[in-house]
C-alpha positions as semicolon CSV with decimal commas, in nm:
position;residue;x (nm);y (nm);z (nm)
1;Q;22,315;10,461;20,377
2;V;22,244;10,839;20,283
3;Q;22,478;11,132;20,305
4;L;22,432;11,489;20,243
5;V;22,724;11,721;20,156
6;E;22,661;12,093;20,162
7;S;22,871;12,344;19,964
8;G;22,858;12,704;19,835
9;G;22,859;12,889;20,161
10;G;23,100;13,186;20,247
11;L;23,121;13,541;20,283
12;A;22,874;13,745;20,111
13;Q;22,785;14,137;20,093
14;A;22,442;14,259;20,191
15;G;22,211;14,279;19,883
16;G;22,406;14,020;19,689
17;P;22,312;13,674;19,601
18;L;22,455;13,311;19,710
19;R;22,368;12,969;19,582
20;L;22,413;12,681;19,819
21;S;22,428;12,306;19,687
22;C;22,331;11,974;19,878
23;A;22,468;11,661;19,710
24;V;22,278;11,356;19,793
25;S;22,398;11,011;19,762
26;G;22,310;10,649;19,885
27;C;21,968;10,494;19,919
28;I;21,800;10,809;19,804
29;F;21,476;10,612;19,698
30;S;21,382;10,598;20,079
31;L;21,377;10,980;20,088
32;N;21,043;11,187;20,035
33;A;21,175;11,529;20,124
34;I;21,492;11,737;20,140
35;G;21,510;12,088;20,305
36;W;21,747;12,350;20,393
37;H;21,727;12,445;20,769
38;R;21,944;12,715;20,919
39;Q;22,075;12,805;21,290
40;A;22,228;13,161;21,359
41;P;22,444;13,171;21,684
42;G;22,237;13,165;21,994
43;K;21,947;13,103;21,799
44;Q;21,715;12,798;21,746
45;C;21,731;12,592;21,438
46;E;21,452;12,714;21,191
47;L;21,322;12,583;20,875
48;V;21,418;12,763;20,519
49;A;21,273;12,556;20,251
50;V;21,156;12,179;20,179
51;N;21,128;12,043;19,849
52;I;20,906;11,782;19,860
53;S;20,854;11,493;19,599
54;S;20,549;11,563;19,384
55;T;20,462;11,851;19,570
56;S;20,550;12,235;19,529
57;P;20,826;12,368;19,752
58;V;20,736;12,485;20,081
59;Y;20,926;12,813;20,228
60;A;20,901;12,973;20,563
61;D;20,712;13,291;20,541
62;A;21,007;13,516;20,617
63;M;21,196;13,367;20,316
64;R;20,950;13,335;20,075
65;G;21,037;13,538;19,768
66;Q;21,393;13,603;19,881
67;F;21,522;13,221;19,876
68;T;21,436;12,937;19,596
69;I;21,490;12,573;19,661
70;T;21,526;12,362;19,329
71;R;21,638;12,038;19,279
72;D;21,842;11,859;18,983
73;N;21,742;11,510;18,971
74;T;22,011;11,416;18,712
75;K;22,274;11,512;18,957
76;S;22,097;11,427;19,278
77;T;22,160;11,756;19,422
78;V;21,923;12,034;19,573
79;Y;21,987;12,407;19,567
80;L;21,923;12,682;19,756
81;Q;21,920;13,009;19,569
82;M;21,952;13,314;19,821
83;N;21,900;13,649;19,702
84;S;21,888;14,020;19,848
85;L;22,105;13,893;20,168
86;K;22,103;14,070;20,476
87;P;22,327;14,032;20,798
88;E;22,022;13,854;20,954
89;D;22,084;13,577;20,716
90;T;22,405;13,491;20,864
91;A;22,371;13,136;21,008
92;V;22,493;12,792;20,954
93;Y;22,270;12,615;20,682
94;Y;22,227;12,274;20,676
95;C;22,079;12,004;20,408
96;A;21,824;11,762;20,557
97;A;21,655;11,462;20,413
98;R;21,330;11,296;20,536
99;N;21,282;10,917;20,539
100;A;20,973;10,837;20,383
101;I;20,884;10,541;20,609
102;L;20,999;10,682;20,942
103;G;20,890;11,033;20,857
104;S;21,143;11,249;21,003
105;Y;21,457;11,413;20,905
106;N;21,728;11,138;20,988
107;Y;21,985;11,260;20,750
108;W;22,178;11,582;20,818
109;G;22,484;11,747;20,638
110;Q;22,781;11,901;20,806
111;G;22,644;12,243;20,757
112;T;22,791;12,528;20,553
113;Q;22,851;12,862;20,699
114;V;22,698;13,177;20,524
115;T;22,817;13,512;20,646
116;V;22,666;13,828;20,523
117;S;22,841;14,176;20,579
118;S;22,685;14,503;20,567
């Protein structure tokens, strides 16, 4: 009984910032990681960043320094701060949660579209 709801997507200009939010509800005790993935049109889904319990965040090499993942435990929300956006950052961004026992990303949000114009 875990639900993820993304928000904050939309149209952004190249070079500008954008922050995505992922609200987590349900049996969150069973989770040991929450991360962001993205899928561009015609491309494979790729990892963006992962926030792991008791561990420093992990970033894909291409996103490190540009994107920042944070967590607000009081609100059960994870954020993705995106800076210096480029047109190639255009994609559907998904929030996903990993079950601590199963060790897989069983829970996914509906996704939020991010479009970056040049």
